[in-house]
PDB file of N, CA, C and O in Angstrom:
ATOM      1  N   MET A   1       4.603   5.631  19.457  1.00  0.00           N
ATOM      2  CA  MET A   1       6.123   5.078  18.839  1.00  0.00           C
ATOM      3  C   MET A   1       5.738   3.842  18.019  1.00  0.00           C
ATOM      4  O   MET A   1       6.566   3.530  17.163  1.00  0.00           O
ATOM      5  N   GLY A   2       4.610   3.055  18.119  1.00  0.00           N
ATOM      6  CA  GLY A   2       4.378   2.070  17.442  1.00  0.00           C
ATOM      7  C   GLY A   2       3.974   2.315  16.220  1.00  0.00           C
ATOM      8  O   GLY A   2       4.408   1.711  15.239  1.00  0.00           O
ATOM      9  N   SER A   3       2.883   3.463  16.173  1.00  0.00           N
ATOM     10  CA  SER A   3       2.351   3.905  14.760  1.00  0.00           C
ATOM     11  C   SER A   3       3.281   4.673  13.929  1.00  0.00           C
ATOM     12  O   SER A   3       3.149   4.732  12.706  1.00  0.00           O
ATOM     13  N   GLY A   4       4.380   5.363  14.680  1.00  0.00           N
ATOM     14  CA  GLY A   4       5.480   5.766  13.950  1.00  0.00           C
ATOM     15  C   GLY A   4       6.269   5.025  13.280  1.00  0.00           C
ATOM     16  O   GLY A   4       6.805   5.537  12.298  1.00  0.00           O
ATOM     17  N   GLY A   5       6.524   3.812  13.568  1.00  0.00           N
ATOM     18  CA  GLY A   5       7.136   2.661  12.941  1.00  0.00           C
ATOM     19  C   GLY A   5       6.547   1.994  11.768  1.00  0.00           C
ATOM     20  O   GLY A   5       7.187   1.530  10.824  1.00  0.00           O
ATOM     21  N   VAL A   6       5.128   1.988  11.931  1.00  0.00           N
ATOM     22  CA  VAL A   6       4.419   1.083  11.155  1.00  0.00           C
ATOM     23  C   VAL A   6       3.796   2.161  10.091  1.00  0.00           C
ATOM     24  O   VAL A   6       3.889   1.782   8.924  1.00  0.00           O
ATOM     25  N   ARG A   7       3.316   3.150  10.241  1.00  0.00           N
ATOM     26  CA  ARG A   7       2.840   3.975   9.259  1.00  0.00           C
ATOM     27  C   ARG A   7       3.833   4.237   7.943  1.00  0.00           C
ATOM     28  O   ARG A   7       3.513   3.816   6.831  1.00  0.00           O
ATOM     29  N   PRO A   8       4.914   4.880   8.149  1.00  0.00           N
ATOM     30  CA  PRO A   8       5.550   5.160   7.281  1.00  0.00           C
ATOM     31  C   PRO A   8       5.983   3.951   6.057  1.00  0.00           C
ATOM     32  O   PRO A   8       6.082   4.108   4.840  1.00  0.00           O
ATOM     33  N   HIS A   9       6.195   2.704   6.894  1.00  0.00           N
ATOM     34  CA  HIS A   9       6.564   1.290   6.124  1.00  0.00           C
ATOM     35  C   HIS A   9       5.531   0.664   5.593  1.00  0.00           C
ATOM     36  O   HIS A   9       5.814  -0.171   4.734  1.00  0.00           O
ATOM     37  N   SER A  10       3.939   0.883   5.958  1.00  0.00           N
ATOM     38  CA  SER A  10       3.076  -0.006   5.563  1.00  0.00           C
ATOM     39  C   SER A  10       2.923   0.416   3.867  1.00  0.00           C
ATOM     40  O   SER A  10       2.760  -0.543   3.112  1.00  0.00           O
ATOM     41  N   LEU A  11       2.958   1.437   3.411  1.00  0.00           N
ATOM     42  CA  LEU A  11       3.017   1.520   1.940  1.00  0.00           C
ATOM     43  C   LEU A  11       3.886   0.921   1.113  1.00  0.00           C
ATOM     44  O   LEU A  11       3.556   0.550  -0.014  1.00  0.00           O
ATOM     45  N   ALA A  12       5.345   0.742   1.712  1.00  0.00           N
ATOM     46  CA  ALA A  12       6.224   0.312   0.971  1.00  0.00           C
ATOM     47  C   ALA A  12       6.213  -1.267   1.150  1.00  0.00           C
ATOM     48  O   ALA A  12       6.584  -1.955   0.199  1.00  0.00           O
ATOM     49  N   PHE A  13       5.801  -1.868   2.336  1.00  0.00           N
ATOM     50  CA  PHE A  13       5.573  -3.399   2.348  1.00  0.00           C
ATOM     51  C   PHE A  13       4.098  -3.961   1.603  1.00  0.00           C
ATOM     52  O   PHE A  13       3.917  -5.033   1.025  1.00  0.00           O
ATOM     53  N   GLY A  14       3.288  -3.020   1.799  1.00  0.00           N
ATOM     54  CA  GLY A  14       2.304  -3.234   0.709  1.00  0.00           C
ATOM     55  C   GLY A  14       2.581  -3.589  -0.632  1.00  0.00           C
ATOM     56  O   GLY A  14       2.133  -4.592  -1.188  1.00  0.00           O
ATOM     57  N   ALA A  15       3.395  -2.672  -1.182  1.00  0.00           N
ATOM     58  CA  ALA A  15       4.118  -2.486  -2.601  1.00  0.00           C
ATOM     59  C   ALA A  15       4.786  -3.640  -2.800  1.00  0.00           C
ATOM     60  O   ALA A  15       4.656  -4.245  -3.864  1.00  0.00           O
ATOM     61  N   TYR A  16       5.588  -4.095  -1.802  1.00  0.00           N
ATOM     62  CA  TYR A  16       6.461  -4.975  -1.926  1.00  0.00           C
ATOM     63  C   TYR A  16       5.878  -6.456  -1.959  1.00  0.00           C
ATOM     64  O   TYR A  16       6.620  -7.376  -2.301  1.00  0.00           O
ATOM     65  N   GLN A  17       4.627  -6.679  -1.625  1.00  0.00           N
ATOM     66  CA  GLN A  17       3.556  -7.777  -1.454  1.00  0.00           C
ATOM     67  C   GLN A  17       3.467  -8.117  -3.064  1.00  0.00           C
ATOM     68  O   GLN A  17       3.770  -9.167  -3.630  1.00  0.00           O
ATOM     69  N   ILE A  18       2.946  -6.872  -3.630  1.00  0.00           N
ATOM     70  CA  ILE A  18       2.586  -6.900  -5.061  1.00  0.00           C
ATOM     71  C   ILE A  18       3.694  -7.048  -6.168  1.00  0.00           C
ATOM     72  O   ILE A  18       3.475  -7.592  -7.250  1.00  0.00           O
ATOM     73  N   ASP A  19       4.854  -6.535  -5.810  1.00  0.00           N
ATOM     74  CA  ASP A  19       5.817  -6.489  -6.916  1.00  0.00           C
ATOM     75  C   ASP A  19       6.296  -7.836  -7.135  1.00  0.00           C
ATOM     76  O   ASP A  19       6.732  -8.603  -6.277  1.00  0.00           O
ATOM     77  N   ASN A  20       6.168  -8.042  -8.376  1.00  0.00           N
ATOM     78  CA  ASN A  20       6.646  -9.431  -9.124  1.00  0.00           C
ATOM     79  C   ASN A  20       7.600  -9.283 -10.144  1.00  0.00           C
ATOM     80  O   ASN A  20       7.004  -9.136 -11.211  1.00  0.00           O
ATOM     81  N   LYS A  21       8.721  -9.260 -10.276  1.00  0.00           N
ATOM     82  CA  LYS A  21       9.782  -9.301 -11.407  1.00  0.00           C
ATOM     83  C   LYS A  21       9.376 -10.007 -12.668  1.00  0.00           C
ATOM     84  O   LYS A  21       9.536  -9.458 -13.758  1.00  0.00           O
ATOM     85  N   THR A  22       8.848 -11.222 -12.555  1.00  0.00           N
ATOM     86  CA  THR A  22       8.554 -12.080 -13.689  1.00  0.00           C
ATOM     87  C   THR A  22       7.321 -11.702 -14.326  1.00  0.00           C
ATOM     88  O   THR A  22       7.024 -12.208 -15.408  1.00  0.00           O
ATOM     89  N   ASN A  23       6.453 -10.728 -13.674  1.00  0.00           N
ATOM     90  CA  ASN A  23       5.191 -10.297 -14.243  1.00  0.00           C
ATOM     91  C   ASN A  23       5.221  -9.267 -15.077  1.00  0.00           C
ATOM     92  O   ASN A  23       5.421  -8.134 -14.641  1.00  0.00           O
ATOM     93  N   VAL A  24       4.996  -9.550 -16.618  1.00  0.00           N
ATOM     94  CA  VAL A  24       5.186  -8.438 -17.622  1.00  0.00           C
ATOM     95  C   VAL A  24       4.311  -7.405 -17.280  1.00  0.00           C
ATOM     96  O   VAL A  24       4.460  -6.374 -17.936  1.00  0.00           O
ATOM     97  N   ASN A  25       3.407  -7.408 -16.400  1.00  0.00           N
ATOM     98  CA  ASN A  25       2.480  -5.995 -15.929  1.00  0.00           C
ATOM     99  C   ASN A  25       2.842  -5.639 -14.376  1.00  0.00           C
ATOM    100  O   ASN A  25       1.997  -5.203 -13.596  1.00  0.00           O
ATOM    101  N   ASN A  26       3.962  -5.838 -14.089  1.00  0.00           N
ATOM    102  CA  ASN A  26       4.528  -5.574 -12.764  1.00  0.00           C
ATOM    103  C   ASN A  26       4.013  -4.035 -12.755  1.00  0.00           C
ATOM    104  O   ASN A  26       3.126  -3.776 -11.942  1.00  0.00           O
ATOM    105  N   GLY A  27       4.420  -3.149 -13.463  1.00  0.00           N
ATOM    106  CA  GLY A  27       4.522  -1.655 -13.487  1.00  0.00           C
ATOM    107  C   GLY A  27       3.012  -1.279 -13.386  1.00  0.00           C
ATOM    108  O   GLY A  27       2.756  -0.312 -12.669  1.00  0.00           O
ATOM    109  N   ARG A  28       2.091  -1.842 -13.938  1.00  0.00           N
ATOM    110  CA  ARG A  28       0.737  -1.413 -13.890  1.00  0.00           C
ATOM    111  C   ARG A  28       0.172  -2.073 -12.384  1.00  0.00           C
ATOM    112  O   ARG A  28      -0.492  -1.428 -11.572  1.00  0.00           O
ATOM    113  N   ALA A  29       0.561  -3.383 -12.232  1.00  0.00           N
ATOM    114  CA  ALA A  29       0.125  -3.602 -10.689  1.00  0.00           C
ATOM    115  C   ALA A  29       0.513  -2.543  -9.714  1.00  0.00           C
ATOM    116  O   ALA A  29      -0.343  -2.118  -8.938  1.00  0.00           O
ATOM    117  N   LEU A  30       1.881  -2.023  -9.683  1.00  0.00           N
ATOM    118  CA  LEU A  30       2.220  -1.237  -8.635  1.00  0.00           C
ATOM    119  C   LEU A  30       1.442  -0.021  -8.610  1.00  0.00           C
ATOM    120  O   LEU A  30       1.038   0.474  -7.558  1.00  0.00           O
ATOM    121  N   GLU A  31       1.190   0.551  -9.951  1.00  0.00           N
ATOM    122  CA  GLU A  31       0.755   1.862 -10.264  1.00  0.00           C
ATOM    123  C   GLU A  31      -0.814   1.821  -9.555  1.00  0.00           C
ATOM    124  O   GLU A  31      -1.351   2.714  -8.900  1.00  0.00           O
ATOM    125  N   SER A  32      -1.313   0.573  -9.891  1.00  0.00           N
ATOM    126  CA  SER A  32      -2.718   0.485  -9.521  1.00  0.00           C
ATOM    127  C   SER A  32      -2.739   0.478  -7.933  1.00  0.00           C
ATOM    128  O   SER A  32      -3.524   1.162  -7.277  1.00  0.00           O
ATOM    129  N   PHE A  33      -1.841  -0.323  -7.423  1.00  0.00           N
ATOM    130  CA  PHE A  33      -1.929  -0.439  -5.858  1.00  0.00           C
ATOM    131  C   PHE A  33      -1.777   1.061  -5.277  1.00  0.00           C
ATOM    132  O   PHE A  33      -2.529   1.365  -4.352  1.00  0.00           O
ATOM    133  N   PHE A  34      -0.790   2.088  -5.789  1.00  0.00           N
ATOM    134  CA  PHE A  34      -0.660   3.211  -5.200  1.00  0.00           C
ATOM    135  C   PHE A  34      -1.862   3.948  -5.533  1.00  0.00           C
ATOM    136  O   PHE A  34      -2.387   4.655  -4.673  1.00  0.00           O
ATOM    137  N   TRP A  35      -2.375   3.846  -6.762  1.00  0.00           N
ATOM    138  CA  TRP A  35      -3.783   4.723  -7.137  1.00  0.00           C
ATOM    139  C   TRP A  35      -4.767   4.378  -6.206  1.00  0.00           C
ATOM    140  O   TRP A  35      -5.503   5.202  -5.662  1.00  0.00           O
ATOM    141  N   GLY A  36      -4.792   3.033  -5.994  1.00  0.00           N
ATOM    142  CA  GLY A  36      -5.971   2.528  -4.930  1.00  0.00           C
ATOM    143  C   GLY A  36      -5.829   2.968  -3.565  1.00  0.00           C
ATOM    144  O   GLY A  36      -6.846   3.181  -2.904  1.00  0.00           O
ATOM    145  N   ILE A  37      -4.605   3.139  -3.036  1.00  0.00           N
ATOM    146  CA  ILE A  37      -4.477   3.466  -1.790  1.00  0.00           C
ATOM    147  C   ILE A  37      -4.660   4.879  -1.418  1.00  0.00           C
ATOM    148  O   ILE A  37      -4.887   5.261  -0.270  1.00  0.00           O
ATOM    149  N   VAL A  38      -4.533   5.736  -2.602  1.00  0.00           N
ATOM    150  CA  VAL A  38      -4.589   7.206  -2.781  1.00  0.00           C
ATOM    151  C   VAL A  38      -6.069   7.362  -2.668  1.00  0.00           C
ATOM    152  O   VAL A  38      -6.516   8.175  -1.859  1.00  0.00           O
ATOM    153  N   TYR A  39      -6.865   6.648  -3.415  1.00  0.00           N
ATOM    154  CA  TYR A  39      -8.191   6.790  -3.640  1.00  0.00           C
ATOM    155  C   TYR A  39      -9.152   6.527  -2.097  1.00  0.00           C
ATOM    156  O   TYR A  39     -10.048   7.181  -1.562  1.00  0.00           O
ATOM    157  N   ILE A  40      -8.465   5.269  -1.750  1.00  0.00           N
ATOM    158  CA  ILE A  40      -8.964   4.994  -0.315  1.00  0.00           C
ATOM    159  C   ILE A  40      -8.795   6.201   0.725  1.00  0.00           C
ATOM    160  O   ILE A  40      -9.679   6.609   1.478  1.00  0.00           O
ATOM    161  N   GLN A  41      -7.491   6.691   0.621  1.00  0.00           N
ATOM    162  CA  GLN A  41      -7.163   7.881   1.562  1.00  0.00           C
ATOM    163  C   GLN A  41      -8.160   8.967   1.411  1.00  0.00           C
ATOM    164  O   GLN A  41      -8.743   9.456   2.379  1.00  0.00           O
ATOM    165  N   ASP A  42      -8.374   9.387   0.020  1.00  0.00           N
ATOM    166  CA  ASP A  42      -9.306  10.561  -0.228  1.00  0.00           C
ATOM    167  C   ASP A  42     -10.524  10.282   0.000  1.00  0.00           C
ATOM    168  O   ASP A  42     -11.226  11.274   0.196  1.00  0.00           O
ATOM    169  N   HIS A  43     -11.211   8.951   0.064  1.00  0.00           N
ATOM    170  CA  HIS A  43     -12.557   8.747   0.087  1.00  0.00           C
ATOM    171  C   HIS A  43     -12.922   8.140   1.505  1.00  0.00           C
ATOM    172  O   HIS A  43     -14.066   8.274   1.937  1.00  0.00           O
ATOM    173  N   ALA A  44     -12.183   7.635   2.053  1.00  0.00           N
ATOM    174  CA  ALA A  44     -12.257   6.889   3.545  1.00  0.00           C
ATOM    175  C   ALA A  44     -11.418   7.507   4.547  1.00  0.00           C
ATOM    176  O   ALA A  44     -11.742   7.191   5.692  1.00  0.00           O
ATOM    177  N   GLY A  45     -10.437   8.294   4.454  1.00  0.00           N
ATOM    178  CA  GLY A  45      -9.840   8.843   5.397  1.00  0.00           C
ATOM    179  C   GLY A  45      -8.411   8.412   5.489  1.00  0.00           C
ATOM    180  O   GLY A  45      -8.125   7.246   5.214  1.00  0.00           O
ATOM    181  N   TRP A  46      -7.502   9.260   5.853  1.00  0.00           N
ATOM    182  CA  TRP A  46      -5.956   8.482   5.719  1.00  0.00           C
ATOM    183  C   TRP A  46      -5.945   7.355   6.826  1.00  0.00           C
ATOM    184  O   TRP A  46      -5.081   6.515   6.572  1.00  0.00           O
ATOM    185  N   LYS A  47      -6.549   7.135   7.807  1.00  0.00           N
ATOM    186  CA  LYS A  47      -6.299   6.017   8.866  1.00  0.00           C
ATOM    187  C   LYS A  47      -6.695   4.885   8.005  1.00  0.00           C
ATOM    188  O   LYS A  47      -5.883   3.965   7.905  1.00  0.00           O
ATOM    189  N   VAL A  48      -7.927   4.798   7.304  1.00  0.00           N
ATOM    190  CA  VAL A  48      -8.254   3.513   6.766  1.00  0.00           C
ATOM    191  C   VAL A  48      -7.102   3.373   5.344  1.00  0.00           C
ATOM    192  O   VAL A  48      -6.822   2.254   4.915  1.00  0.00           O
ATOM    193  N   GLY A  49      -6.644   4.356   4.855  1.00  0.00           N
ATOM    194  CA  GLY A  49      -5.789   4.371   3.783  1.00  0.00           C
ATOM    195  C   GLY A  49      -4.408   3.888   4.169  1.00  0.00           C
ATOM    196  O   GLY A  49      -3.648   3.375   3.348  1.00  0.00           O
ATOM    197  N   PHE A  50      -4.103   4.070   5.462  1.00  0.00           N
ATOM    198  CA  PHE A  50      -2.712   3.481   5.927  1.00  0.00           C
ATOM    199  C   PHE A  50      -3.069   2.013   6.463  1.00  0.00           C
ATOM    200  O   PHE A  50      -2.268   1.093   6.295  1.00  0.00           O
ATOM    201  N   GLY A  51      -4.248   1.826   7.089  1.00  0.00           N
ATOM    202  CA  GLY A  51      -4.622   0.647   7.396  1.00  0.00           C
ATOM    203  C   GLY A  51      -4.788  -0.559   6.674  1.00  0.00           C
ATOM    204  O   GLY A  51      -4.527  -1.702   7.050  1.00  0.00           O
ATOM    205  N   PHE A  52      -5.285  -0.146   5.517  1.00  0.00           N
ATOM    206  CA  PHE A  52      -5.354  -1.229   4.309  1.00  0.00           C
ATOM    207  C   PHE A  52      -4.044  -1.691   3.947  1.00  0.00           C
ATOM    208  O   PHE A  52      -3.994  -2.921   3.911  1.00  0.00           O
ATOM    209  N   PRO A  53      -3.106  -1.187   3.704  1.00  0.00           N
ATOM    210  CA  PRO A  53      -1.504  -1.885   3.281  1.00  0.00           C
ATOM    211  C   PRO A  53      -1.137  -2.554   4.753  1.00  0.00           C
ATOM    212  O   PRO A  53      -0.694  -3.703   4.760  1.00  0.00           O
ATOM    213  N   ALA A  54      -1.297  -1.926   5.844  1.00  0.00           N
ATOM    214  CA  ALA A  54      -1.035  -2.605   7.070  1.00  0.00           C
ATOM    215  C   ALA A  54      -1.562  -4.058   7.250  1.00  0.00           C
ATOM    216  O   ALA A  54      -0.940  -5.043   7.648  1.00  0.00           O
ATOM    217  N   MET A  55      -3.082  -3.932   6.795  1.00  0.00           N
ATOM    218  CA  MET A  55      -3.634  -5.225   6.912  1.00  0.00           C
ATOM    219  C   MET A  55      -2.955  -6.206   5.831  1.00  0.00           C
ATOM    220  O   MET A  55      -2.903  -7.406   6.100  1.00  0.00           O
ATOM    221  N   LEU A  56      -2.485  -5.777   4.737  1.00  0.00           N
ATOM    222  CA  LEU A  56      -1.892  -6.241   3.642  1.00  0.00           C
ATOM    223  C   LEU A  56      -0.544  -7.231   4.076  1.00  0.00           C
ATOM    224  O   LEU A  56      -0.219  -8.367   3.732  1.00  0.00           O
ATOM    225  N   MET A  57       0.127  -6.130   5.090  1.00  0.00           N
ATOM    226  CA  MET A  57       1.390  -6.663   5.416  1.00  0.00           C
ATOM    227  C   MET A  57       1.195  -7.795   6.610  1.00  0.00           C
ATOM    228  O   MET A  57       2.184  -8.459   6.922  1.00  0.00           O
ATOM    229  N   CYS A  58      -0.021  -8.016   7.258  1.00  0.00           N
ATOM    230  CA  CYS A  58      -0.235  -8.942   8.141  1.00  0.00           C
ATOM    231  C   CYS A  58      -0.272 -10.246   7.416  1.00  0.00           C
ATOM    232  O   CYS A  58      -0.462 -11.292   8.035  1.00  0.00           O
TER     233      CYS A  58
END
């Protein structure tokens, strides 16, 4: 129950931390964040890929 509530939201919360409407490069920052998460999931496993944005959330 706990992981089911955290995992789907961790990517969105991580992106929310990076989202800055006043930054002219906001789109690039969000794209880099999601690209980085996918890269981590592909090379280190999905548990680490979900753990990284969860750590950013904390």
